[in-house]
C-alpha positions in Angstrom: 50.1 -6.3 52.2 48.7 -4.6 49.1 51.0 -4.2 46.2 52.4 -0.6 45.9 52.2 0.5 42.3 53.6 4.0 41.7 51.2 5.0 39.0 52.3 7.8 36.7 49.5 8.3 34.3 50.1 10.7 31.4 47.1 9.8 29.2 44.8 11.7 31.5 46.7 14.9 30.6 44.7 14.7 27.3 41.2 16.3 27.2 38.3 14.5 28.8 36.9 13.5 25.4 39.7 10.9 25.1 38.3 8.7 27.9 35.8 8.2 30.7 36.8 8.0 34.3 35.0 5.3 36.3 35.6 2.5 38.8 35.4 -1.2 38.3 32.3 -3.1 39.3 33.0 -5.1 42.4 33.0 -8.9 42.1 31.7 -11.3 44.8 34.7 -13.6 45.6 37.9 -12.8 43.8 40.5 -15.7 43.7 43.9 -15.4 42.2 44.5 -18.1 39.5 48.0 -17.0 38.3 50.4 -14.1 38.8 53.3 -13.4 36.5 56.1 -12.8 39.1 58.8 -12.6 36.4 56.9 -9.9 34.6 56.3 -8.0 37.8 60.0 -8.0 38.6 60.8 -6.6 35.1 58.2 -3.9 35.8 60.1 -3.0 39.0 57.3 -4.1 41.3 58.1 -5.4 44.8 55.8 -8.3 45.4 57.6 -9.7 48.4 54.9 -8.8 50.9 51.9 -9.3 48.5 49.5 -12.1 49.4 47.3 -13.9 46.9 44.3 -12.3 48.6 45.8 -8.8 48.1 46.5 -9.6 44.5 43.0 -11.0 43.9 41.4 -7.9 45.4 43.6 -5.5 43.4 43.5 -7.2 40.0 39.7 -7.8 40.3 39.1 -4.1 40.7 37.7 -4.6 44.2 40.6 -2.7 45.8 41.5 0.3 43.6 44.7 2.0 44.9 44.2 5.5 46.2 46.8 6.8 43.7 45.0 5.3 40.7 42.4 7.1 38.5 40.8 4.3 36.5 39.4 5.1 33.0 38.2 3.6 29.8 39.5 4.8 26.4 37.3 5.8 23.5 38.2 4.8 19.9 36.6 3.9 16.6 37.6 1.3 14.0 37.0 -0.6 10.8 35.5 -4.0 11.7 35.7 -6.5 8.8 35.9 -3.4 6.5 32.9 -1.6 7.9 33.5 1.6 9.9 32.1 1.9 13.4 32.6 5.5 14.5 32.4 4.9 18.3 33.7 1.8 20.0 36.0 2.1 23.0 36.9 -0.1 26.0 33.6 -1.9 26.4 35.0 -4.4 29.0 38.3 -2.9 30.0 39.5 -0.4 32.6 42.9 1.2 32.8 44.3 1.4 36.3 47.0 3.7 35.0 50.5 3.9 33.7 53.8 2.8 35.3 57.3 4.0 34.5 59.5 0.8 34.4 63.2 0.1 33.9 62.4 -0.7 30.2 59.9 2.1 29.6 56.3 3.3 30.2 53.5 0.8 30.3 49.7 0.7 30.8 48.1 -1.6 33.4 44.6 -2.6 32.3 41.9 -4.8 33.7 40.0 -6.7 31.0 36.6 -8.1 32.0 36.1 -5.6 34.8 32.5 -4.6 34.0 30.5 -2.2 31.9 31.8 1.1 30.7 30.1 3.9 28.7 31.4 2.1 25.6 29.9 -1.3 26.4 27.0 -1.0 23.9 24.6 -3.0 26.1 27.2 -5.6 26.9 27.9 -6.8 30.4 31.6 -5.8 30.3 32.6 -9.1 31.7 34.8 -12.0 30.4 34.6 -15.7 31.2 37.5 -17.8 32.2 38.0 -19.4 28.7 39.1 -16.4 26.6 41.0 -15.0 29.6 43.2 -18.1 29.9 43.6 -18.2 26.1 45.0 -14.6 26.1 47.3 -15.4 29.0 48.7 -18.5 27.3 48.9 -16.8 23.9 50.6 -13.7 25.1 53.1 -15.7 27.2 53.9 -17.9 24.2 54.4 -14.9 21.9 56.7 -13.2 24.5 58.8 -16.4 24.8 59.1 -16.5 21.0 60.4 -12.8 21.1 57.4 -11.5 19.2 56.2 -8.0 20.3 53.1 -8.5 22.4 51.0 -7.2 25.2 51.7 -9.3 28.3 49.5 -10.9 31.0 50.3 -10.1 34.6 47.4 -11.8 36.4 44.2 -13.8 36.1 41.6 -13.5 38.8 38.5 -15.7 39.0 35.6 -13.5 40.1 33.4 -15.9 41.9 30.5 -14.8 39.6 28.9 -16.5 36.7 28.1 -14.7 33.4 25.6 -15.5 30.7 26.9 -16.5 27.3 25.4 -18.6 24.5 27.0 -21.7 26.1 25.1 -21.0 29.3 26.3 -19.7 32.7 30.1 -19.6 32.7 32.7 -18.7 35.5 33.8 -15.1 35.2 37.5 -14.0 35.2 39.5 -10.8 34.8 42.8 -10.5 33.0 45.4 -7.9 33.9 47.1 -6.8 30.7 50.4 -4.9 30.4 51.0 -2.9 27.2 53.3 -0.2 25.9 50.1 1.7 25.4 46.5 1.0 24.2 46.6 3.7 21.5 45.1 2.1 18.4 44.8 3.1 14.8 41.1 3.3 15.8 41.9 6.0 18.4 43.1 8.2 15.6 40.1 7.2 13.5 37.7 8.3 16.2 38.8 11.9 16.1 39.4 11.9 12.4 35.8 10.9 11.8 34.7 13.9 13.9 37.1 16.2 12.0 38.5 17.1 15.5 41.9 18.3 14.2 42.9 19.7 17.6 42.4 16.3 19.3 44.3 14.6 16.4 47.2 17.0 16.9 47.3 16.3 20.6 47.1 12.5 20.0 49.8 12.6 17.4 52.2 14.6 19.6 51.4 12.4 22.6 52.1 9.2 20.5 55.4 10.6 19.2 56.5 11.6 22.7 55.6 8.3 24.1 56.6 5.8 21.4 58.5 7.4 18.6 60.5 10.4 20.0 62.8 10.4 16.9 59.9 11.2 14.6 60.1 14.9 13.6 56.6 15.1 12.2 53.4 13.0 11.5 54.9 11.7 8.2 57.9 10.2 10.0 55.7 8.8 12.7 53.7 7.0 10.0 56.9 5.6 8.4 58.1 4.3 11.8 54.8 2.7 12.6 54.7 1.1 9.1 58.2 -0.4 9.6 57.4 -1.8 13.0 54.2 -3.4 11.7 55.9 -4.9 8.7 58.4 -6.5 11.2 55.6 -7.7 13.6 53.4 -9.3 11.0 56.4 -11.1 9.3 57.2 -12.5 12.7 53.6 -13.7 13.1 53.9 -15.5 9.7 57.2 -17.1 10.6 55.6 -19.0 13.5 52.3 -19.8 11.7 50.2 -17.4 13.9 46.8 -16.1 12.7 45.4 -13.2 14.6 41.9 -13.7 13.4 40.5 -10.2 13.9 42.8 -7.6 12.4 40.3 -4.7 12.7 41.8 -1.3 13.0 40.6 -1.1 16.6 42.8 -4.1 17.3 45.9 -2.5 15.8 48.2 -1.0 18.4 50.2 2.0 17.1 53.1 0.8 19.3 53.1 -2.4 17.1 52.5 -5.0 19.8 50.2 -8.0 19.3 47.0 -7.1 21.1 43.5 -8.4 21.6 43.9 -12.2 21.3 40.4 -13.3 20.4 39.8 -16.1 17.9 43.5 -16.4 17.2 45.4 -19.6 16.6 48.7 -21.2 15.5 48.3 -23.4 12.5 48.7 -27.1 12.6 48.5 -28.2 9.0 49.9 -25.5 6.7 47.9 -23.9 4.1 48.2 -20.2 3.1 44.4 -19.7 3.1 43.9 -21.0 6.6 41.2 -19.2 8.6 40.1 -20.1 12.2 37.8 -17.3 13.3 34.2 -18.3 13.1 33.1 -14.8 12.1 35.7 -14.4 9.3 33.5 -16.0 6.7 35.2 -14.4 3.7 38.7 -15.1 4.8 39.6 -11.4 5.2 42.1 -12.2 8.0 43.4 -15.5 6.6 47.0 -16.4 7.3 48.3 -15.3 3.9 46.2 -12.1 3.9 47.8 -10.6 7.1 50.4 -8.6 5.2 47.9 -7.1 2.7 45.4 -6.4 5.5 48.1 -4.6 7.4 48.7 -2.5 4.3 45.0 -1.7 4.3 44.9 -0.8 8.0 47.9 1.5 7.6 46.1 3.3 4.9 43.4 4.1 7.4 46.0 5.4 9.8 47.5 7.6 7.0 44.0 8.9 6.2 43.6 10.1 9.8 47.1 11.7 10.0 46.5 13.7 6.8 44.1 15.9 8.7 46.9 17.3 10.9 49.1 18.3 8.0 49.1 21.9 6.8 48.8 21.2 3.1 46.2 18.4 2.5 47.0 17.8 -1.2 50.8 17.5 -0.5 50.1 15.3 2.5 48.0 12.9 0.5 50.8 12.6 -2.0 53.5 12.2 0.6 51.6 9.6 2.7 50.6 7.7 -0.5 54.2 7.5 -1.6 55.3 6.1 1.8 52.3 3.7 2.0 53.1 2.3 -1.5 56.5 1.2 -0.1 54.8 -1.2 2.4 54.6 -4.3 0.1 58.3 -4.3 -0.6 59.0 -3.5 3.1 56.9 -6.4 4.2 58.5 -8.8 1.6 61.9 -7.9 3.0 60.8 -8.5 6.6 59.2 -11.8 5.6 62.4 -13.0 4.0 64.4 -11.7 7.0 62.1 -13.7 9.4 62.2 -16.9 7.3 65.9 -17.1 6.5 67.1 -18.1 10.0 64.3 -20.8 10.0 66.3 -22.4 7.2 69.7 -21.7 8.9 70.7 -19.6 5.9 71.6 -15.9 5.2 68.9 -13.7 3.8 69.1 -13.6 0.0 67.0 -14.4 -3.0 68.0 -18.0 -3.1 67.0 -18.5 0.6 63.7 -16.7 -0.1 62.9 -19.0 -3.0 63.8 -22.1 -0.9 61.5 -21.0 1.9 58.6 -20.4 -0.6 59.3 -23.7 -2.3 59.1 -25.6 1.0 55.9 -23.9 2.0 54.3 -24.8 -1.4 55.2 -28.5 -0.9 54.0 -28.3 2.7 50.6 -26.9 1.6 50.2 -29.8 -1.0 51.0 -32.3 1.8 49.0 -30.6 4.6 52.2 -30.8 6.6 52.4 -29.6 10.1 53.9 -26.1 10.0 55.8 -26.1 13.3 57.1 -29.7 13.2 58.3 -29.4 9.6 60.5 -26.5 10.4 61.7 -27.9 13.7 62.8 -31.1 11.9 64.2 -29.9 8.6 66.8 -32.6 8.6 64.0 -35.1 8.2 62.6 -33.5 5.0 64.9 -35.8 2.9 62.2 -38.4 3.0 59.2 -36.2 2.3 60.7 -33.5 0.0 64.0 -35.1 -1.3 64.6 -32.6 -4.1 64.0 -29.6 -1.8 66.2 -31.2 0.9 69.0 -31.6 -1.6 68.8 -28.0 -2.6 68.7 -26.9 1.0 71.7 -29.0 2.0 73.6 -27.7 -1.1 73.1 -24.1 0.3 75.1 -25.3 3.5 72.7 -24.3 6.3 73.9 -23.6 9.8 72.2 -26.5 11.7 72.5 -24.8 15.1 70.8 -21.7 13.7 67.7 -23.4 12.3 67.4 -25.6 15.3 67.5 -22.7 17.7 65.1 -20.6 15.6 62.3 -23.0 15.1 60.1 -23.7 18.2 59.0 -27.2 19.1 56.2 -26.0 21.4 53.4 -23.6 20.4 50.0 -23.1 22.0 48.1 -25.5 19.9 44.4 -24.8 19.7 43.3 -28.3 20.8 45.5 -28.1 23.9 44.1 -24.7 24.8 40.6 -26.0 24.4 41.4 -28.9 26.8 42.8 -26.3 29.3 39.6 -24.2 29.0 37.3 -27.3 29.5 39.2 -28.3 32.6 39.3 -24.7 34.0 35.5 -24.3 33.4 35.1 -27.2 35.7 37.4 -25.7 38.3 40.6 -27.6 37.5 43.5 -25.3 36.6 46.3 -27.9 36.7 46.3 -28.3 32.9 46.6 -24.5 32.5 49.6 -24.3 34.7 51.2 -27.3 32.9 50.7 -25.8 29.5 52.0 -22.4 30.7 55.2 -24.0 31.9 55.8 -25.8 28.6 55.1 -22.6 26.5 57.8 -20.7 28.5 60.4 -23.0 26.9 59.3 -23.1 23.2 62.6 -24.5 21.9 62.7 -27.5 24.3 61.0 -30.5 22.8 58.0 -31.6 24.9 56.1 -34.6 23.7 53.0 -33.5 25.5 52.8 -30.2 23.6 54.8 -30.8 20.4 52.6 -33.4 18.8 49.9 -32.2 16.3 46.3 -33.0 17.1 44.8 -36.4 16.2 42.0 -36.3 13.6 39.4 -36.5 16.4 41.1 -33.6 18.3 41.3 -31.1 15.3 39.6 -27.8 15.8 38.7 -25.9 12.7 37.0 -22.8 14.2 37.8 -20.5 17.0 35.5 -18.0 18.7 35.9 -14.6 20.4 33.8 -15.8 23.3 34.5 -12.9 25.6 
């Protein structure tokens, strides 16, 4: 029996220039690979009578519910510092919105075929990056880091052409608080479409920040939530890889898992993305880049303010607070990793440990999850840390043992490309319990297994 989703889509109340309505391109033989029943229950969906075949047809786009009005969103964005005035959902389709027990969400198909924003692309995705996003987003959720979530993966039965050859196609169903991006604001700002900017600003406030009394307060709240989000990324060694403004969700959720990775050996300048040749989105640059991205958001919001000169001054004042705000959130995120209260001494201890880890190329995750063993590797630091009287239960329960290591993900993708999804399901099960040691997923890669570059690969 098809899944009944009570769509309640408000984004379509905005003018037609915000989106394009269209249906998904049908696929030849949809087959359900994974469905997130836990997430479905949290969304309030009754899946008791849904078959795998029903799910495959729905989440491939072959069977669009009669109460859905699918659409693709338009947006712009700075990509590696260069502005692209018109981007949009080139391979994604919104089925609609759903009011859930915990708030409103979007349900989106990713890899569902071309849209008016595809820019000559095929609008499809292959199984590798789809499984990567599923694993990454599930891991981030288990680590209590704000993120879009994956509801389903469907193998399409079709092959798509990529540089590596013909690869099996797949579609990801993504759940997000919304898909409003900094780039959505930039699209209308670039056109000097003040009416659209006002509508978008009011819609964003109503949907995400109802306590904001004006665009300036909206900006402050978005800035605070992003400072917290990026600090949490840093605390687990996560590198997004492509922090373009079109990949920055105004709701402050991690979105668009492309060439992302969790570090193995720690170094602040670590870069994985094959297209980030200048290190713009290196691990240690994620705070400063967020500051830069927020400046682009502020520049867009200035247009809706009645007094431009005063608005520039007010937004600049708030924006200049970001470095201190981020430093505070960074210290707040790292203090429990040492089992200590947040204060200047703890912050210096954390920075001191990271400096020694960088010199030793130490494994980021395993060093923090075994701080009691640092007496052998960093005896002076360990003595200082013990003198501060850490709460052992706190640091043990804060530092994960299991993360989605890149070499393991690549093994999963290789197997899935050949039609074997057992390694994917095994890794997914381990990632859902990140604080439970698991020898199969806690060990860093051997030298022969190390991966130094990741690719978008969609």
